[in-house]
Each structure stands twice: as structure tokens, then as C-alpha cells.
C-alpha positions as CSV (number, residue, x, y, z in Angstrom):
1,M,-11.5,-7.9,4.8
2,I,-8.8,-9.7,2.3
3,R,-8.7,-13.6,2.3
4,F,-6.7,-16.1,0.0
5,L,-8.1,-19.5,0.0
6,Q,-5.8,-22.0,-1.8
7,V,-4.7,-19.6,-4.4
8,S,-2.6,-20.5,-6.9
9,K,-1.4,-18.6,-9.8
10,T,0.6,-19.8,-13.2
11,Y,2.3,-18.3,-15.9
12,G,2.8,-21.2,-18.4
13,E,5.2,-23.3,-16.7
14,V,5.8,-20.9,-13.7
15,R,4.2,-21.5,-10.7
16,A,4.2,-17.9,-9.3
17,L,1.9,-18.8,-6.2
18,R,1.3,-22.2,-4.8
19,Q,-1.9,-22.8,-2.9
20,V,-1.6,-19.8,-0.6
21,S,-4.2,-19.3,2.2
22,F,-4.6,-16.6,4.7
23,E,-6.6,-13.8,6.2
24,I,-6.1,-10.1,6.9
25,K,-8.7,-8.4,9.2
26,Q,-9.9,-4.9,8.8
27,G,-7.6,-2.6,10.1
28,E,-4.4,-4.8,10.2
29,F,-0.8,-3.7,9.3
30,V,1.0,-6.6,7.5
31,Y,4.4,-6.8,5.9
32,L,4.5,-9.2,2.9
33,I,8.1,-10.3,2.6
34,G,10.3,-12.6,0.5
35,P,13.0,-12.8,-2.0
36,S,12.4,-11.5,-5.6
37,G,10.5,-14.0,-7.5
38,A,8.7,-15.2,-4.1
39,G,5.2,-14.1,-5.6
40,K,4.6,-10.7,-3.5
41,S,4.2,-8.8,-6.8
42,T,1.6,-11.3,-8.2
43,L,-0.2,-11.5,-4.9
44,I,-0.5,-7.9,-5.2
45,K,-1.7,-7.7,-8.8
46,L,-4.4,-10.5,-7.9
47,L,-5.7,-8.0,-5.2
48,T,-5.9,-5.1,-7.5
49,R,-7.6,-7.6,-10.2
50,E,-4.8,-7.1,-12.6
51,E,-4.4,-10.9,-12.9
52,L,-6.9,-13.4,-11.9
53,A,-6.0,-16.5,-9.9
54,T,-5.5,-19.8,-11.8
55,S,-7.3,-21.7,-8.6
56,G,-8.5,-20.8,-5.4
57,Q,-10.6,-17.8,-4.3
58,V,-9.3,-14.1,-3.5
59,I,-11.9,-12.3,-1.6
60,I,-12.0,-8.7,-0.4
61,G,-15.0,-8.0,1.8
62,N,-17.6,-10.0,0.5
63,T,-16.5,-10.1,-3.3
64,D,-14.9,-13.0,-4.7
65,L,-12.6,-11.3,-7.2
66,S,-12.9,-14.1,-9.7
67,K,-16.6,-13.4,-10.0
68,L,-16.3,-10.0,-10.2
69,K,-17.6,-8.6,-13.7
70,D,-14.9,-6.4,-15.7
71,Q,-17.2,-3.5,-15.7
72,H,-17.2,-3.4,-12.0
73,V,-13.3,-3.5,-11.6
74,Y,-13.4,0.2,-11.3
75,K,-15.6,-0.1,-7.8
76,L,-12.9,-2.4,-6.3
77,R,-10.2,-0.3,-7.1
78,R,-11.9,2.8,-5.5
79,Q,-11.3,0.8,-2.1
80,L,-8.0,0.5,-2.9
81,G,-4.9,2.7,-2.5
82,I,-1.5,1.8,-4.2
83,V,1.8,3.2,-3.3
84,N,4.8,2.0,-5.9
85,Q,8.5,2.0,-5.5
86,Q,8.8,4.6,-7.7
87,D,6.7,7.7,-7.7
88,I,5.5,8.9,-11.1
89,F,3.9,12.3,-11.3
90,L,2.9,14.5,-14.1
91,E,5.9,16.8,-13.8
92,N,4.6,20.1,-15.5
93,R,1.8,20.0,-12.9
94,T,1.7,21.1,-9.4
95,V,0.7,18.7,-6.4
96,K,-2.7,20.2,-6.5
97,E,-3.0,19.5,-10.0
98,N,-1.7,15.9,-9.8
99,Y,-4.3,15.4,-7.1
100,Q,-7.0,16.9,-9.3
101,A,-6.2,14.5,-11.8
102,V,-6.8,11.5,-9.9
103,L,-10.1,12.9,-8.4
104,G,-11.4,13.7,-12.0
105,A,-10.5,10.2,-13.0
106,T,-12.3,8.5,-10.2
107,G,-15.4,10.6,-10.7
108,V,-15.4,12.8,-7.6
109,A,-17.4,15.7,-8.0
110,E,-15.0,18.8,-8.7
111,T,-16.8,20.8,-5.7
112,E,-15.2,18.4,-3.4
113,W,-11.6,18.5,-4.9
114,L,-10.1,21.5,-2.8
115,A,-11.3,19.8,0.3
116,K,-10.0,16.5,-0.1
117,I,-6.9,17.8,-1.4
118,K,-6.4,20.0,1.5
119,R,-7.2,17.1,4.1
120,T,-4.9,15.0,2.4
121,L,-2.1,17.4,2.4
122,E,-2.5,17.8,6.1
123,L,-2.7,14.0,6.7
124,V,1.1,13.7,4.9
125,G,2.4,16.9,6.5
126,L,2.7,18.8,3.3
127,N,0.1,21.7,3.7
128,A,2.5,24.3,2.3
129,Y,3.2,22.5,-0.8
130,L,0.0,22.6,-2.6
131,D,1.3,24.7,-5.5
132,A,4.8,23.1,-5.6
133,Y,5.9,21.4,-8.6
134,P,7.4,17.6,-8.5
135,R,10.7,18.7,-9.3
136,Q,10.9,21.3,-6.3
137,L,10.3,18.3,-3.9
138,S,12.9,16.1,-2.1
139,V,12.6,12.2,-2.4
140,G,11.0,12.1,0.7
141,Q,8.3,14.8,-0.1
142,K,7.6,13.2,-3.3
143,K,7.0,9.8,-1.2
144,R,4.6,11.6,0.9
145,V,2.9,13.1,-1.8
146,A,2.6,9.7,-3.5
147,I,1.1,8.4,-0.4
148,G,-1.3,11.2,-0.1
149,R,-2.5,10.4,-3.7
150,A,-3.2,6.7,-3.0
151,M,-5.2,8.1,0.1
152,L,-7.2,10.8,-1.5
153,N,-10.5,9.0,-1.5
154,R,-9.8,7.4,1.9
155,P,-9.5,3.5,0.7
156,R,-10.2,0.8,2.9
157,I,-7.0,-1.0,1.9
158,L,-3.5,0.7,1.2
159,L,-1.3,-1.6,-0.8
160,T,2.5,-0.6,-1.0
161,D,5.1,-2.1,-2.9
162,E,9.0,-1.2,-1.5
163,P,7.8,2.2,-0.4
164,T,11.0,2.7,1.6
165,A,13.4,1.5,-1.1
166,N,16.2,4.0,-2.1
167,L,15.2,6.3,0.9
168,D,17.8,7.2,3.6
169,S,17.0,5.8,7.0
170,K,15.6,8.7,8.5
171,T,13.2,9.4,5.6
172,A,12.2,5.7,5.6
173,I,11.3,6.2,9.3
174,D,9.3,9.1,8.7
175,V,7.5,7.3,5.8
176,M,7.0,4.4,8.0
177,R,5.5,6.6,10.9
178,L,3.0,8.1,8.2
179,F,1.8,4.7,7.2
180,F,1.2,3.8,11.1
181,R,-0.8,6.8,11.5
182,I,-2.8,5.9,8.3
183,N,-3.3,2.6,9.7
184,R,-4.6,3.9,13.2
185,Q,-7.3,5.6,11.4
186,G,-8.4,2.5,10.4
187,T,-7.1,1.6,7.0
188,T,-5.7,-1.9,6.4
189,V,-2.2,-1.7,5.3
190,L,-0.3,-4.6,3.2
191,M,3.3,-3.5,2.6
192,A,5.6,-5.6,0.3
193,T,9.4,-5.0,1.2
194,H,12.7,-6.5,1.1
195,D,14.0,-4.1,3.9
196,S,14.7,-6.2,6.8
197,T,15.6,-3.4,9.1
198,I,12.2,-1.8,8.7
199,V,10.4,-5.3,9.6
200,N,12.8,-6.0,12.4
201,T,12.4,-2.4,14.0
202,F,8.7,-1.9,13.5
203,M,7.3,-5.1,14.2
204,R,3.9,-6.0,12.8
205,R,2.3,-9.3,11.4
206,V,4.6,-10.8,8.6
207,I,3.5,-13.0,5.9
208,E,6.3,-14.7,4.0
209,L,6.5,-16.1,0.6
210,E,9.3,-18.3,-0.8
211,E,9.0,-19.9,-4.3
212,G,5.5,-19.1,-4.6
213,K,4.5,-20.8,-1.1
214,L,3.6,-19.4,2.1
215,I,6.2,-20.1,4.6
216,R,5.4,-17.9,7.4
217,D,2.5,-16.1,8.8
218,Q,3.8,-14.6,12.1
219,A,2.1,-12.2,14.8
220,A,4.3,-9.5,16.3
221,G,4.0,-6.6,18.8
222,N,2.4,-3.4,17.6
223,Y,5.0,-0.9,19.3
224,N,8.9,-0.2,19.1
225,V,11.4,1.9,20.6
226,F,13.4,4.1,18.1
227,G,16.1,6.5,18.5
228,N,17.3,7.8,22.0
229,P,16.8,5.2,24.5
230,N,15.0,7.8,26.7
231,D,12.4,8.4,23.9
232,I,9.5,5.9,23.0
233,Y,7.6,6.4,20.1
234,I,4.1,4.6,19.8
235,L,3.8,3.7,16.4
């Protein structure tokens, strides 16, 4: 699904990534961790083809991104859902209209819009907020809307960058459960995060970068106990 083969990326004298190699299979959930400046954002930019590797190969499916023609980049990005730390919306438009803007921009037939939007709001648990404006939503609800926006076209891969930053612990847990639900449906999830509590609580595979080098690639369990010791949540 995703392969990095001896990938390096330099910006002038700065070596953002140094001969990084790993493989992520279809349907995996992987944390990407490391301090600021470790290379996490650069790695994600290589996956979205905002940047090209200086050397090595970045491969998604059977496509070597260095050989992908510029006019075909949009096809790659249709396979990707992206959730950023900050949720930016068209503030004067409803949730429905924000979603319609994405569907229109990605070439989805207008006759399919409403069904896709309703299915997505059901996925993120916000069926009742079709006609709500962003200003009427809580921080957690906005994050769910942003995740839904990324999932509108059922991408094969979901890339998330610090999605639990600035969330209280309960909201962060709810967001993580949503990511795990999406992952169980077959979507590959790569989550860049500084949140050690999330990583240590909800154990999944961890890829760790430091100064552009891969220093850890560690498998982990796929369940965790949370909350009341008598309550077990399979995530």
C-alpha cells in the first residue's frame, strides 16, 4: 500500500529525511511520532505529492510518486483523505454546503452528493447537523465534520496530522474511536502525533522519526481497556 525505499529529502543544507524505509500494508493503523523537526510533516507532504523525494522511492499501491505526471496528481489525491490539526471551514456555509464544495471540486456527480453526505454524517455521528453552521458546533463536532470531509470519497488512505491537539481528553478519545471505526472498515490510517498518552493508551504500530532518521518501527496490540476497569472497549 505505502512503501518508502531509502527516501531522503533535503531543503538546501537541511536534511529533513535520511534514507527512510518502511512499508504500511492495506488496512493498517500506524502512528507517526517524533519531536518537532523530526520529519513527520515532510513525510506526509511526500505522500500527498506536495513535495518530491530528493532520492529514493515513495510508492502508493503500484505508483512511484516520483514518476507520476503532474496532470495525474489529482487522481492520487482522490485516494487520500487528509485531516489537519486546524479545522478550516467555509464559515458562512452549512455542513452540507461545506461538503458539497468538496464533492464538486473532486468531480462527483451532483446527483450523488446528498447520499454521500448523509452516509458520511452517519459515519461520524452527526446526522442531525446537516444544516448547522461551523460556528454552531463544538470543537469536537468540528473535528468530526473535518474527518467526515476527508472521508466523503471513501479514500483508501487517511492521513491525519495532530488530530487530537487542543482537544480535551474525552473528546480526544471519541475522535480516536472514530478513527478506529474508519480503520476497521478497511481504510489505512497514518496518524502523525505528539500525544504520547494516546499512543500509549491505544496501542498500534509506531513509526518514530528523529532528525530525519527512522529510529523505531514497532508493532503493538490492537485493543485496549479504557475507563471503568469493568468496561472493555474493543477499538
